[in-house]
C-alpha positions as CSV (number, residue, x, y, z in Angstrom):
1,M,-9.3,19.5,259.9
2,H,-10.4,21.2,263.1
3,G,-12.1,24.6,263.0
4,K,-12.5,27.2,265.7
5,C,-13.5,25.8,269.0
6,E,-17.1,27.0,269.2
7,G,-17.4,25.7,272.8
8,A,-15.0,28.4,274.0
9,G,-16.4,30.9,276.4
10,A,-16.7,34.7,276.2
11,T,-13.0,35.1,277.1
12,G,-12.1,33.3,273.8
13,N,-10.0,30.8,275.7
14,P,-10.2,27.7,273.4
15,T,-9.2,25.4,276.2
16,S,-12.1,26.3,278.4
17,F,-14.8,23.6,277.9
18,R,-17.7,26.1,277.6
19,S,-20.7,27.0,275.5
20,R,-23.3,29.7,275.6
21,D,-25.6,27.5,277.6
22,E,-23.1,25.7,279.8
23,P,-21.0,26.9,282.7
24,P,-17.2,26.3,282.7
25,I,-16.3,22.7,283.7
26,M,-14.7,23.1,287.0
27,K,-14.2,20.7,289.9
28,T,-16.4,21.2,292.9
29,D,-14.9,21.4,296.4
30,A,-16.1,17.9,297.1
31,E,-14.4,16.6,293.9
32,R,-11.2,18.4,294.8
33,T,-11.0,16.9,298.3
34,A,-12.6,13.5,297.6
35,P,-10.2,10.5,298.0
36,R,-9.4,8.8,294.7
37,G,-10.0,5.3,296.0
38,R,-8.1,2.2,295.1
39,P,-7.7,1.2,291.4
40,R,-9.6,-1.8,290.3
41,K,-7.7,-5.0,290.0
42,G,-6.9,-6.2,286.5
43,K,-7.5,-2.8,284.9
44,G,-4.8,-0.2,284.6
45,R,-5.3,3.5,284.8
46,E,-4.8,3.9,281.1
47,E,-7.5,1.3,280.4
48,R,-9.9,2.9,282.8
49,T,-9.3,6.3,281.2
50,L,-9.9,5.0,277.7
51,A,-13.1,3.2,278.9
52,L,-14.4,6.4,280.5
53,R,-13.5,8.4,277.3
54,Q,-15.5,5.9,275.2
55,A,-18.4,6.0,277.6
56,I,-18.5,9.8,277.4
57,I,-18.4,9.6,273.6
58,E,-21.3,7.2,273.6
59,S,-23.3,9.5,275.8
60,A,-22.4,12.5,273.6
61,I,-23.6,10.6,270.5
62,K,-27.1,10.2,272.0
63,E,-27.2,13.8,273.2
64,F,-26.0,15.4,270.0
65,A,-28.2,13.2,267.8
66,A,-31.3,13.9,269.8
67,K,-30.8,17.7,270.4
68,G,-28.3,19.0,267.9
69,Y,-25.1,20.8,268.8
70,A,-26.7,23.9,270.2
71,G,-29.3,22.1,272.2
72,A,-27.0,19.4,273.6
73,S,-26.2,19.8,277.3
74,L,-22.7,19.0,278.6
75,R,-24.3,18.5,282.0
76,M,-26.7,15.8,280.6
77,I,-23.8,14.1,278.8
78,A,-21.8,14.0,282.1
79,G,-24.9,12.7,284.0
80,R,-25.6,10.1,281.4
81,T,-22.0,8.9,281.7
82,G,-22.3,8.9,285.5
83,I,-19.5,11.5,286.2
84,E,-19.4,15.0,287.5
85,L,-19.5,17.8,284.9
86,G,-16.0,18.9,285.8
87,H,-14.6,15.5,284.8
88,L,-15.4,16.1,281.1
89,G,-12.6,18.6,280.8
90,Y,-10.1,15.9,281.6
91,H,-11.0,14.2,278.3
92,F,-12.2,16.9,276.0
93,A,-11.1,20.5,276.1
94,T,-14.2,22.0,274.3
95,K,-17.7,21.1,273.4
96,L,-16.6,21.2,269.7
97,E,-13.9,18.7,270.4
98,L,-16.4,16.4,272.0
99,W,-18.8,16.8,269.1
100,Q,-16.0,15.9,266.7
101,A,-15.1,12.8,268.7
102,A,-18.8,11.7,268.7
103,A,-19.1,12.2,264.9
104,A,-15.8,10.5,264.2
105,A,-16.9,7.5,266.4
106,L,-19.9,7.0,264.1
107,F,-18.3,7.7,260.7
108,D,-15.2,5.7,261.4
109,V,-17.2,2.5,261.6
110,M,-19.3,3.3,258.5
111,P,-18.5,0.9,255.6
112,A,-16.4,3.0,253.2
113,P,-17.3,2.8,249.5
114,G,-13.7,3.2,248.6
115,D,-12.8,0.0,250.4
116,L,-14.7,-2.1,247.8
117,P,-12.4,-3.3,245.0
118,P,-13.1,-1.7,241.6
119,A,-15.2,-3.8,239.4
120,T,-13.7,-5.6,236.4
121,S,-16.9,-7.1,235.1
122,A,-20.6,-6.5,234.9
123,A,-21.2,-9.0,237.6
124,E,-18.8,-7.3,239.9
125,A,-20.2,-3.9,239.1
126,S,-23.7,-5.1,240.0
127,A,-22.5,-6.8,243.1
128,N,-20.8,-3.6,244.3
129,I,-23.9,-1.5,243.8
130,I,-26.0,-4.0,245.8
131,R,-23.3,-4.1,248.5
132,L,-23.2,-0.3,248.8
133,I,-26.9,-0.2,249.3
134,G,-27.0,-3.1,251.7
135,D,-24.0,-1.8,253.7
136,Y,-25.6,1.6,254.1
137,A,-29.0,0.3,255.0
138,S,-27.5,-2.0,257.6
139,F,-25.4,0.9,259.0
140,C,-28.6,3.0,259.4
141,V,-30.2,0.2,261.4
142,S,-27.2,0.0,263.8
143,H,-26.2,3.7,263.8
144,P,-29.2,5.9,263.1
145,E,-27.5,8.7,265.1
146,H,-25.1,9.5,262.2
147,I,-27.9,10.8,259.9
148,Q,-29.6,12.7,262.8
149,I,-26.3,14.5,263.4
150,V,-25.8,15.3,259.7
151,F,-29.4,16.5,259.4
152,S,-29.1,18.8,262.4
153,E,-26.0,20.5,260.9
154,S,-27.4,20.8,257.4
155,P,-29.9,23.6,257.6
156,M,-27.4,26.2,258.8
157,G,-24.1,24.8,257.4
158,G,-21.0,26.1,259.0
159,E,-17.7,24.8,260.2
160,R,-19.1,21.6,261.8
161,L,-20.7,20.5,258.5
162,D,-17.5,21.6,256.7
163,W,-15.5,19.4,259.1
164,L,-17.8,16.4,258.3
165,A,-17.4,17.0,254.6
166,D,-13.6,17.4,254.7
167,N,-13.1,14.3,256.9
168,Y,-15.8,11.9,255.7
169,L,-18.6,13.0,253.3
170,N,-16.4,14.0,250.3
171,A,-14.6,10.7,250.4
172,I,-17.9,8.8,250.6
173,V,-19.3,10.7,247.5
174,A,-16.1,10.1,245.5
175,G,-16.2,6.4,246.4
176,I,-19.8,6.0,245.3
177,A,-19.2,7.9,242.1
178,L,-16.4,5.4,241.1
179,H,-18.7,2.4,241.5
180,L,-21.6,4.1,239.7
181,D,-19.2,4.9,236.8
182,A,-18.2,1.3,236.6
183,A,-21.8,0.1,236.7
184,H,-22.5,2.4,233.8
185,R,-19.4,1.3,231.9
186,F,-20.3,-2.3,232.1
187,G,-24.0,-1.7,231.2
188,V,-25.4,-2.5,234.6
189,L,-27.0,0.9,235.0
190,R,-27.8,3.9,232.9
191,E,-25.5,6.9,233.7
192,I,-26.7,8.4,236.9
193,P,-25.1,11.3,238.9
194,A,-23.7,10.2,242.3
195,S,-25.7,13.0,243.9
196,I,-29.1,11.5,242.8
197,F,-28.1,8.0,243.9
198,I,-26.9,9.3,247.3
199,A,-30.0,11.4,247.7
200,A,-32.3,8.4,247.2
201,M,-30.1,6.1,249.4
202,V,-29.8,8.6,252.2
203,G,-33.3,9.9,252.0
204,I,-35.1,6.6,252.2
205,S,-32.7,5.2,254.8
206,A,-32.9,8.3,256.9
207,I,-36.7,8.5,256.9
208,N,-36.9,4.8,257.7
209,F,-34.4,4.6,260.5
210,A,-33.6,8.0,261.8
211,L,-36.8,10.0,261.6
212,P,-39.5,7.8,263.2
213,P,-42.4,10.3,263.2
214,L,-42.0,11.0,259.4
215,R,-41.4,7.2,258.8
216,D,-44.7,6.3,260.4
217,I,-46.6,8.8,258.2
218,L,-44.8,8.1,254.8
219,L,-43.9,4.4,255.2
220,R,-46.7,3.3,257.4
221,G,-44.5,2.0,260.2
222,G,-41.3,1.5,258.3
223,L,-39.5,-1.1,256.2
224,D,-37.4,-4.1,257.2
225,L,-33.9,-4.2,255.8
226,G,-34.7,-6.5,252.9
227,P,-37.7,-4.6,251.5
228,M,-35.8,-1.3,251.9
229,Q,-32.9,-2.6,249.9
230,D,-35.3,-3.7,247.2
231,L,-36.9,-0.3,247.2
232,L,-33.5,1.4,246.8
233,L,-32.6,-0.8,243.9
234,R,-35.7,0.2,242.0
235,F,-34.4,3.7,241.8
236,L,-31.5,2.5,239.7
237,P,-32.5,2.1,236.0
238,P,-30.8,-0.7,234.1
239,G,-29.3,0.3,230.8
240,P,-27.4,-1.0,227.8
241,P,-23.6,-0.8,227.8
242,A,-22.2,2.7,227.1
243,T,-21.0,3.2,223.5
244,D,-18.3,5.5,222.2
């Protein structure tokens, strides 16, 4: 679900790639008159376009994660990608559209709790909980930007956080809740709200991998993946099977 294009300029035109701190993306005279050059052999125009789009998204992920939406500079994203500012408009109509593409690129590769098959035994329920924690911890190692982007949107809320919730976060919470319910039903864990489990999992993982200054203070330099997974498991109290 896409909200209003926050990147639109004062004219309200949603197709102008513009934000309060950025000029409209327009071609310079040099860009308009520069020869296109010969296409590279072995790579079609569509492939080159897709490769450039992906490079822009990767640059945008770094910029949005480091500075948040308001502080992110389209000019810096273009420069990091090695293109002129005006070229961004060929691929993304607004700053919001680029932000959504960057966020989607991260969350689309996150292991989805709903993809784990439902447990049919205590052993499977326990294995699923361990898998959830291990998968998320590993994802934080490889993609710390996802939590930086979420944290940057959380204090103010608004349509970007709503977009994340509608497209990704609500499904993640629902999937985790199903596995926690199974773990309780089979006696692997005491009943625990999904919100508490997620707060512990995200909090420790985020501090360890996405917030280095806080990590160095609280965790004395951080945890490797194995010790962090063990620490998360300690938050989950074992319990007897639920009774009617």
